[in-house]
ZATOR-714805 format. One record per residue (C-alpha): x, y, z; residue number from 1; residue in one letter. Coordinates in pm, whole numbers, plus 32768, in hexadecimal, padded with zeros to 4 digits. Example, Ala and Ser with C-alpha at 12.3 -4.5 7.8 and 13.67 -1.06 7.14 Angstrom:
@x:84CE; y:7E3E; z:830C; n:1; res:a
@x:8557; y:7F96; z:82CA; n:2; res:s
% end
This chain:
@x:969E; y:8AB6; z:59C3; n:1; res:x
@x:976A; y:8ADB; z:5B01; n:2; res:x
@x:9898; y:8A36; z:5A5C; n:3; res:x
@x:9877; y:8B1A; z:592D; n:4; res:x
@x:986D; y:8C53; z:5A07; n:5; res:x
@x:99A7; y:8BEC; z:5AC2; n:6; res:x
@x:9A59; y:8B9A; z:597D; n:7; res:x
@x:99F5; y:8CE2; z:58DB; n:8; res:x
@x:9A59; y:8DBB; z:5A05; n:9; res:x
@x:9BA7; y:8D0D; z:5A3D; n:10; res:x
@x:9C17; y:8CDB; z:58D5; n:11; res:x
@x:9B27; y:8D8D; z:57EA; n:12; res:x
@x:9B58; y:8ECB; z:5720; n:13; res:x
@x:9ABB; y:9015; z:5788; n:14; res:x
@x:996C; y:8FD0; z:56E2; n:15; res:x
@x:9951; y:8E76; z:5780; n:16; res:x
@x:99A8; y:8F01; z:58D7; n:17; res:x
@x:98A0; y:9011; z:58BB; n:18; res:x
@x:9793; y:8F16; z:585B; n:19; res:x
@x:97FA; y:8E2A; z:5973; n:20; res:x
@x:97FC; y:8F44; z:5A74; n:21; res:x
@x:969A; y:8FA4; z:5A0E; n:22; res:x
@x:9627; y:8E3C; z:5A29; n:23; res:x
@x:96BF; y:8E1F; z:5B82; n:24; res:x
@x:95CE; y:8F29; z:5C02; n:25; res:x
@x:94A8; y:8E4E; z:5B9D; n:26; res:x
@x:951F; y:8D1D; z:5C5F; n:27; res:x
@x:949D; y:8CAF; z:5DB2; n:28; res:x
@x:9549; y:8D00; z:5EFA; n:29; res:x
@x:95C6; y:8B99; z:5F17; n:30; res:x
@x:964F; y:8B9E; z:5DB5; n:31; res:x
@x:96FF; y:8CEA; z:5DF0; n:32; res:x
@x:97AE; y:8C61; z:5F20; n:33; res:x
@x:9827; y:8B33; z:5E59; n:34; res:x
@x:98A6; y:8C1B; z:5D48; n:35; res:x
@x:9960; y:8CEB; z:5E4A; n:36; res:x
@x:9A06; y:8BB0; z:5ED1; n:37; res:x
@x:9A79; y:8B5C; z:5D71; n:38; res:x
@x:9B3B; y:8CA0; z:5D4E; n:39; res:x
@x:9A60; y:8D85; z:5C7C; n:40; res:x
@x:9A95; y:8EB2; z:5D5F; n:41; res:x
@x:9BFA; y:8EF6; z:5CE9; n:42; res:x
@x:9BA2; y:8F1F; z:5B77; n:43; res:x
@x:9A76; y:8FF7; z:5BD4; n:44; res:x
@x:9B5A; y:90DB; z:5C9D; n:45; res:x
@x:9C4C; y:90EB; z:5B76; n:46; res:x
@x:9B2B; y:9162; z:5A9D; n:47; res:x
@x:9B07; y:9293; z:5B7E; n:48; res:x
@x:9C54; y:930E; z:5AF6; n:49; res:x
@x:9BE8; y:92EB; z:598A; n:50; res:x
@x:9BBE; y:941B; z:58AE; n:51; res:x
@x:9A71; y:9394; z:5833; n:52; res:x
@x:992C; y:9417; z:58CC; n:53; res:x
@x:9869; y:92D6; z:588D; n:54; res:x
@x:9973; y:9200; z:5933; n:55; res:x
@x:997F; y:92DB; z:5A69; n:56; res:x
@x:9804; y:92EC; z:5A82; n:57; res:x
@x:97DD; y:9173; z:5A5E; n:58; res:x
@x:98EE; y:9136; z:5B63; n:59; res:x
@x:984B; y:9224; z:5C5A; n:60; res:x
@x:96F7; y:917F; z:5C38; n:61; res:x
@x:9795; y:9026; z:5C61; n:62; res:x
@x:985D; y:908C; z:5D95; n:63; res:x
@x:9727; y:912B; z:5E2E; n:64; res:x
@x:966D; y:8FE5; z:5DF8; n:65; res:x
@x:9782; y:8F1F; z:5EA0; n:66; res:x
@x:97A1; y:900E; z:5FC7; n:67; res:x
@x:9637; y:9060; z:6009; n:68; res:x
@x:959A; y:8FB7; z:6135; n:69; res:x
@x:9576; y:8FBA; z:62AC; n:70; res:x
@x:96A1; y:8F94; z:6394; n:71; res:x
@x:95DD; y:8E80; z:6441; n:72; res:x
@x:9628; y:8D97; z:6320; n:73; res:x
@x:978F; y:8D1F; z:6317; n:74; res:x
@x:9795; y:8CF7; z:619C; n:75; res:x
@x:974B; y:8E68; z:6168; n:76; res:x
@x:9853; y:8ECE; z:6262; n:77; res:x
@x:9955; y:8DEB; z:61BE; n:78; res:x
@x:990D; y:8E84; z:606B; n:79; res:x
@x:993A; y:8FE5; z:60F3; n:80; res:x
@x:9A88; y:8F83; z:6187; n:81; res:x
@x:9AF5; y:8ED2; z:6047; n:82; res:x
@x:9A9F; y:9004; z:5F77; n:83; res:x
@x:9B65; y:90EC; z:605A; n:84; res:x
@x:9C8D; y:8FFD; z:6064; n:85; res:x
@x:9C8B; y:8FF1; z:5EE6; n:86; res:x
@x:9CEC; y:9164; z:5EE0; n:87; res:x
@x:9B91; y:91D8; z:5E7D; n:88; res:x
@x:9BA5; y:930D; z:5F5A; n:89; res:x
@x:9CB0; y:93C2; z:5E87; n:90; res:x
@x:9BE7; y:9366; z:5D52; n:91; res:x
@x:9AAA; y:93FC; z:5DE6; n:92; res:x
@x:9B61; y:953A; z:5E47; n:93; res:x
@x:9BE4; y:9558; z:5CE4; n:94; res:x
@x:9A7F; y:9540; z:5C62; n:95; res:x
@x:9A0F; y:9647; z:5D5D; n:96; res:x
@x:9B1A; y:9733; z:5CDE; n:97; res:x
@x:9AFA; y:96F4; z:5B69; n:98; res:x
@x:99A9; y:9660; z:5B07; n:99; res:x
@x:989E; y:975A; z:5B68; n:100; res:x
@x:9789; y:9694; z:5ABC; n:101; res:x
@x:97D8; y:9566; z:5B95; n:102; res:x
@x:9804; y:9626; z:5CDA; n:103; res:x
@x:96C2; y:95A5; z:5D79; n:104; res:x
@x:971F; y:943A; z:5D38; n:105; res:x
@x:9881; y:9464; z:5DBC; n:106; res:x
@x:9819; y:9512; z:5EFE; n:107; res:x
@x:9706; y:940D; z:5F33; n:108; res:x
@x:980F; y:92FC; z:5F18; n:109; res:x
@x:98F3; y:93B2; z:600C; n:110; res:x
@x:97D0; y:93DF; z:60FC; n:111; res:x
@x:9786; y:9269; z:60F9; n:112; res:x
@x:98F4; y:9211; z:6131; n:113; res:x
@x:9908; y:930A; z:6252; n:114; res:x
@x:97F0; y:9254; z:6306; n:115; res:x
@x:98E0; y:9133; z:6345; n:116; res:x
@x:99B4; y:9165; z:647C; n:117; res:x
@x:9ADD; y:90AF; z:63E4; n:118; res:x
@x:9AF0; y:91AC; z:62C5; n:119; res:x
@x:9ADE; y:92F3; z:6385; n:120; res:x
@x:9C50; y:932A; z:63CE; n:121; res:x
@x:9CAD; y:92D1; z:6269; n:122; res:x
@x:9BB3; y:93CE; z:61E1; n:123; res:x
@x:9C34; y:94DB; z:62CD; n:124; res:x
@x:9D9D; y:9491; z:626D; n:125; res:x
@x:9D4B; y:94B0; z:60FA; n:126; res:x
@x:9D0A; y:9627; z:610A; n:127; res:x
@x:9B96; y:95F6; z:60D4; n:128; res:x
@x:9B30; y:96D8; z:61F5; n:129; res:x
@x:9BE9; y:9808; z:6172; n:130; res:x
@x:9B64; y:97D1; z:6012; n:131; res:x
@x:99FB; y:97A6; z:6082; n:132; res:x
@x:9A05; y:98DB; z:6160; n:133; res:x
@x:9AA1; y:99AC; z:604B; n:134; res:x
@x:9998; y:993C; z:5F53; n:135; res:x
@x:9881; y:9980; z:604A; n:136; res:x
@x:9910; y:9AD1; z:60AA; n:137; res:x
@x:993F; y:9B43; z:5F43; n:138; res:x
@x:97C3; y:9B6A; z:5F31; n:139; res:x
@x:97B4; y:9C4A; z:6066; n:140; res:x
@x:98F6; y:9D19; z:605A; n:141; res:x
@x:9947; y:9E4E; z:6127; n:142; res:x
@x:9A77; y:9F26; z:6165; n:143; res:x
@x:9AF8; y:9E4A; z:6280; n:144; res:x
@x:9B4C; y:9D25; z:61A4; n:145; res:x
@x:9BAA; y:9D47; z:6039; n:146; res:x
@x:9C0A; y:9BF6; z:5FA9; n:147; res:x
@x:9B35; y:9BED; z:5E70; n:148; res:x
@x:9BE6; y:9AE1; z:5DA7; n:149; res:x
@x:9A9C; y:9A25; z:5D8F; n:150; res:x
@x:99C0; y:9B49; z:5D27; n:151; res:x
@x:997F; y:9AA1; z:5BD8; n:152; res:x
@x:98D2; y:9979; z:5C80; n:153; res:x
@x:975A; y:9990; z:5C91; n:154; res:x
@x:96C7; y:9891; z:5D7D; n:155; res:x
@x:9563; y:982F; z:5DCD; n:156; res:x
@x:94B0; y:9850; z:5F18; n:157; res:x
@x:94CA; y:96D6; z:5F44; n:158; res:x
@x:9642; y:96E8; z:5F12; n:159; res:x
@x:965E; y:97F6; z:601D; n:160; res:x
@x:9593; y:971F; z:610B; n:161; res:x
@x:9673; y:95F4; z:60BC; n:162; res:x
@x:97AF; y:96C0; z:60FB; n:163; res:x
@x:9730; y:9727; z:6253; n:164; res:x
@x:96C2; y:95C3; z:629F; n:165; res:x
@x:9819; y:953F; z:623A; n:166; res:x
@x:98C3; y:9637; z:6322; n:167; res:x
@x:97CF; y:95D6; z:6435; n:168; res:x
@x:9824; y:9466; z:6406; n:169; res:x
@x:9996; y:94B8; z:6423; n:170; res:x
@x:995C; y:9593; z:6556; n:171; res:x
@x:98EA; y:9463; z:661D; n:172; res:x
@x:9A59; y:93F9; z:6625; n:173; res:x
@x:9AFC; y:94D2; z:6730; n:174; res:x
@x:9C52; y:94B9; z:668B; n:175; res:x
@x:9BCA; y:956B; z:6557; n:176; res:x
@x:9B33; y:9698; z:660A; n:177; res:x
@x:9C78; y:9767; z:65FD; n:178; res:x
@x:9C8B; y:9737; z:6483; n:179; res:x
@x:9B20; y:97A4; z:645F; n:180; res:x
@x:9B59; y:98D9; z:6535; n:181; res:x
@x:9C9E; y:993A; z:6488; n:182; res:x
@x:9BF7; y:9927; z:6331; n:183; res:x
@x:9B26; y:9A61; z:636D; n:184; res:x
@x:99EC; y:9991; z:639C; n:185; res:x
@x:995F; y:9A7C; z:64A5; n:186; res:x
@x:9968; y:9BB2; z:63CA; n:187; res:x
@x:98E3; y:9AEE; z:62A3; n:188; res:x
@x:97B7; y:9A70; z:636A; n:189; res:x
@x:9771; y:9BC9; z:63F8; n:190; res:x
@x:9770; y:9C5E; z:6299; n:191; res:x
@x:9685; y:9B4D; z:621F; n:192; res:x
@x:959A; y:9B89; z:6345; n:193; res:x
@x:95A3; y:9D00; z:6304; n:194; res:x
@x:954D; y:9CD5; z:6193; n:195; res:x
@x:9435; y:9BD7; z:61BC; n:196; res:x
@x:92D6; y:9BC3; z:6246; n:197; res:x
@x:92EE; y:9B72; z:63B7; n:198; res:x
@x:91D3; y:9A75; z:639A; n:199; res:x
@x:9276; y:99B7; z:627A; n:200; res:x
@x:9303; y:9856; z:628A; n:201; res:x
@x:9454; y:98E0; z:621E; n:202; res:x
@x:946C; y:99C7; z:634C; n:203; res:x
@x:93EB; y:98B2; z:642C; n:204; res:x
@x:9506; y:97CB; z:63C2; n:205; res:x
@x:9609; y:98E2; z:63CC; n:206; res:x
@x:959E; y:9941; z:652C; n:207; res:x
@x:95B1; y:97D5; z:659E; n:208; res:x
@x:9715; y:97BB; z:651B; n:209; res:x
@x:9777; y:9906; z:65B8; n:210; res:x
@x:96EF; y:9896; z:670B; n:211; res:x
@x:97B4; y:9752; z:66EF; n:212; res:x
@x:98F6; y:980D; z:66A2; n:213; res:x
@x:98C1; y:9915; z:67AF; n:214; res:x
@x:9876; y:9809; z:68B5; n:215; res:x
@x:99B4; y:974C; z:6857; n:216; res:x
@x:9AB1; y:9865; z:682D; n:217; res:x
@x:9AFE; y:9994; z:6903; n:218; res:x
@x:9BA6; y:9A31; z:67D5; n:219; res:x
@x:9A64; y:9A0F; z:670C; n:220; res:x
@x:999B; y:9A9C; z:682E; n:221; res:x
@x:9A7A; y:9BD0; z:6843; n:222; res:x
@x:9A77; y:9BFB; z:66CA; n:223; res:x
@x:98FC; y:9BEA; z:66BD; n:224; res:x
@x:98CF; y:9CDA; z:67E1; n:225; res:x
@x:99D2; y:9DCA; z:6756; n:226; res:x
@x:994F; y:9DD9; z:65F1; n:227; res:x
@x:989A; y:9F20; z:65AE; n:228; res:x
@x:9725; y:9EEB; z:6591; n:229; res:x
@x:972E; y:9D7F; z:6605; n:230; res:x
@x:9667; y:9DB3; z:6744; n:231; res:x
@x:9563; y:9E7A; z:6683; n:232; res:x
@x:9543; y:9D59; z:658B; n:233; res:x
@x:9516; y:9C5E; z:66A4; n:234; res:x
@x:940C; y:9D31; z:674E; n:235; res:x
@x:9358; y:9D57; z:6600; n:236; res:x
@x:935F; y:9BDD; z:65DC; n:237; res:x
@x:92BD; y:9BB7; z:6733; n:238; res:x
@x:91AB; y:9CA6; z:66C2; n:239; res:x
@x:917A; y:9C3A; z:6558; n:240; res:x
@x:9209; y:9ADD; z:652E; n:241; res:x
@x:9165; y:9989; z:6521; n:242; res:x
@x:913F; y:98D6; z:6671; n:243; res:x
@x:9281; y:9813; z:6630; n:244; res:x
@x:9337; y:994E; z:65C5; n:245; res:x
@x:92C3; y:9A04; z:6700; n:246; res:x
@x:9341; y:98E5; z:67D4; n:247; res:x
@x:9499; y:98EA; z:6730; n:248; res:x
@x:94AE; y:9A67; z:6743; n:249; res:x
@x:946C; y:9A70; z:68B9; n:250; res:x
@x:955D; y:994A; z:68D9; n:251; res:x
@x:966A; y:9A30; z:684C; n:252; res:x
@x:960B; y:9B6A; z:690B; n:253; res:x
@x:960E; y:9AB0; z:6A59; n:254; res:x
@x:9780; y:9A48; z:6A56; n:255; res:x
@x:97DD; y:9B9E; z:69CB; n:256; res:x
@x:9734; y:9C47; z:6AF2; n:257; res:x
@x:97C6; y:9B4A; z:6BE6; n:258; res:x
@x:9925; y:9B85; z:6B61; n:259; res:x
@x:991D; y:9CF1; z:6BCE; n:260; res:x
@x:97D1; y:9D68; z:6C5B; n:261; res:x
@x:9859; y:9EC4; z:6CA3; n:262; res:x
@x:98B6; y:9EF6; z:6B36; n:263; res:x
@x:979B; y:9E4C; z:6A7A; n:264; res:x
@x:9668; y:9E79; z:6B58; n:265; res:x
@x:9635; y:9FE1; z:6AED; n:266; res:x
@x:9675; y:9F93; z:697F; n:267; res:x
@x:956E; y:9E80; z:697E; n:268; res:x
@x:9470; y:9F5C; z:6A31; n:269; res:x
@x:94AD; y:A083; z:6948; n:270; res:x
@x:9451; y:9FA7; z:6820; n:271; res:x
@x:92FC; y:9F6B; z:68BE; n:272; res:x
@x:9325; y:9DFF; z:691F; n:273; res:x
@x:9235; y:9DF8; z:6A47; n:274; res:x
@x:90E7; y:9DD7; z:6990; n:275; res:x
@x:9158; y:9CB2; z:68BB; n:276; res:x
@x:91FE; y:9C05; z:69E1; n:277; res:x
@x:90CA; y:9C2D; z:6ABD; n:278; res:x
@x:8FF1; y:9B9D; z:69AA; n:279; res:x
@x:90E1; y:9A7C; z:6973; n:280; res:x
@x:90F6; y:9A33; z:6AE8; n:281; res:x
@x:8F7F; y:99F8; z:6AEE; n:282; res:x
@x:8F21; y:9952; z:69A5; n:283; res:x
@x:9069; y:98CC; z:691C; n:284; res:x
@x:90D7; y:9760; z:6912; n:285; res:x
@x:916E; y:96D1; z:6A52; n:286; res:x
@x:92D9; y:971A; z:69FC; n:287; res:x
@x:9283; y:9876; z:6977; n:288; res:x
@x:91BF; y:98C6; z:6AB2; n:289; res:x
@x:92DF; y:985E; z:6B93; n:290; res:x
@x:93DF; y:992A; z:6AD7; n:291; res:x
@x:92FD; y:9A5A; z:6ABA; n:292; res:x
@x:92BB; y:9A53; z:6C31; n:293; res:x
@x:942F; y:9A30; z:6C7A; n:294; res:x
@x:9480; y:9B59; z:6B9B; n:295; res:x
@x:936B; y:9C2B; z:6C36; n:296; res:x
@x:9402; y:9BE3; z:6D8B; n:297; res:x
@x:954F; y:9C6B; z:6D11; n:298; res:x
@x:94A4; y:9D9E; z:6C7D; n:299; res:x
@x:93FA; y:9DF8; z:6DC6; n:300; res:x
@x:9484; y:9F44; z:6E3E; n:301; res:x
@x:94D3; y:9F42; z:6FB3; n:302; res:x
@x:95A7; y:A07C; z:6FA8; n:303; res:x
@x:9494; y:A169; z:701D; n:304; res:x
@x:9496; y:A245; z:6EE5; n:305; res:x
@x:93E9; y:A391; z:6F1C; n:306; res:x
@x:9362; y:A403; z:6DCC; n:307; res:x
@x:91E9; y:A3EC; z:6DB6; n:308; res:x
@x:91E9; y:A336; z:6C66; n:309; res:x
@x:92DB; y:A22E; z:6CDD; n:310; res:x
@x:9222; y:A203; z:6E24; n:311; res:x
@x:90D9; y:A1D2; z:6D6B; n:312; res:x
@x:915F; y:A0CE; z:6C78; n:313; res:x
@x:9221; y:A01B; z:6D86; n:314; res:x
@x:90E7; y:A00A; z:6E5C; n:315; res:x
@x:902C; y:9F71; z:6D38; n:316; res:x
@x:913E; y:9E70; z:6D05; n:317; res:x
@x:9140; y:9E19; z:6E78; n:318; res:x
@x:8FC7; y:9DF7; z:6E78; n:319; res:x
@x:8FD4; y:9D13; z:6D4A; n:320; res:x
@x:90E7; y:9C3F; z:6DDE; n:321; res:x
@x:902F; y:9C17; z:6F29; n:322; res:x
@x:8EF9; y:9BA7; z:6E6C; n:323; res:x
@x:8FC4; y:9AA9; z:6DA6; n:324; res:x
@x:9085; y:9A35; z:6EDA; n:325; res:x
@x:8F41; y:99EB; z:6F93; n:326; res:x
@x:8EE6; y:98F7; z:6E7E; n:327; res:x
@x:8D76; y:9951; z:6E7D; n:328; res:x
@x:8C8B; y:98D0; z:6D74; n:329; res:x
@x:8D1C; y:9902; z:6C1A; n:330; res:x
@x:8BED; y:99B9; z:6B8D; n:331; res:x
@x:8BE4; y:9ABB; z:6CA2; n:332; res:x
@x:8D5D; y:9AEA; z:6C9A; n:333; res:x
@x:8D5D; y:9B17; z:6B22; n:334; res:x
@x:8C4C; y:9C22; z:6B2E; n:335; res:x
@x:8D02; y:9CE5; z:6C3B; n:336; res:x
@x:8E51; y:9CCC; z:6B8E; n:337; res:x
@x:8DBA; y:9D33; z:6A41; n:338; res:x
@x:8D3C; y:9E6F; z:6AE8; n:339; res:x
@x:8E97; y:9EB7; z:6B72; n:340; res:x
@x:8F33; y:9E77; z:6A1D; n:341; res:x
@x:8E4B; y:9F74; z:697E; n:342; res:x
@x:8EB9; y:A078; z:6A80; n:343; res:x
@x:9029; y:A026; z:6A50; n:344; res:x
@x:900A; y:A056; z:68D7; n:345; res:x
@x:8F6E; y:A1AF; z:68F7; n:346; res:x
% end
């Protein structure tokens, strides 16, 4: 059977190749690695450029089977590298642009290839980042960015998650960060966050990617801070998001405030950030607690403001921070802070 598959993929007609590609997906991991060593990847990649839906679909499934697997296993890593070196990336991008019915398969394949460190620069150089951001953005457009060439593409929630995960994989390579930032990724993520439920997995992943970009690029930090409504969105995420989303949101607000406390402190406070931050500083996960406490320290007003309202809220914040700083028993601290939060929200 193995010999027949190799023969069909290398020398067979279209129908034989399609059948062989489908059979490949049913083989064991060990068999797939042997098939890859015998050169079946090149004809599978060639099938991506066919005008036939069945051929492209069968090739995508076969390539996914060859690439899928943990980076801990050298065979899986070798297959991912072989696929990329066989010019599969341009073929996948062509499918993303032209074959809407096969979009989910193509982006899943690109996601798997992007998990391999050796492939990341090649993927970035292919123009994949710009294409993925444009496709993602076309579902959340606004007046600030009007490239709607991909408006006709309808993609699933899973495809959106895979796009963000692919960009996140690429963002772990510092050399690629400038390309990600220059591709309007920040505005695209902000629009997605604005249009989605703050507690959703989609926003959680988008916020994680945005934090990664902001922490790696001063340009991205300034773009995020300077985008109208961005700070409001981040504060809303601290209030309404999942625990992971809250953690990422405060992880973005903290460097923004650090970058220019004089400019951003007031903006963050005006959006009502204190209650959510106080809550997070008490009952959040370790990293979320640390970042929330650090941001609350920056938001403390030591200027001696004179208006009664500001004095009252600042006194509440100081009281809450002193209680947290003393590190008293969590239950008692939480009850006291919850009372302060209720007052701050009135």
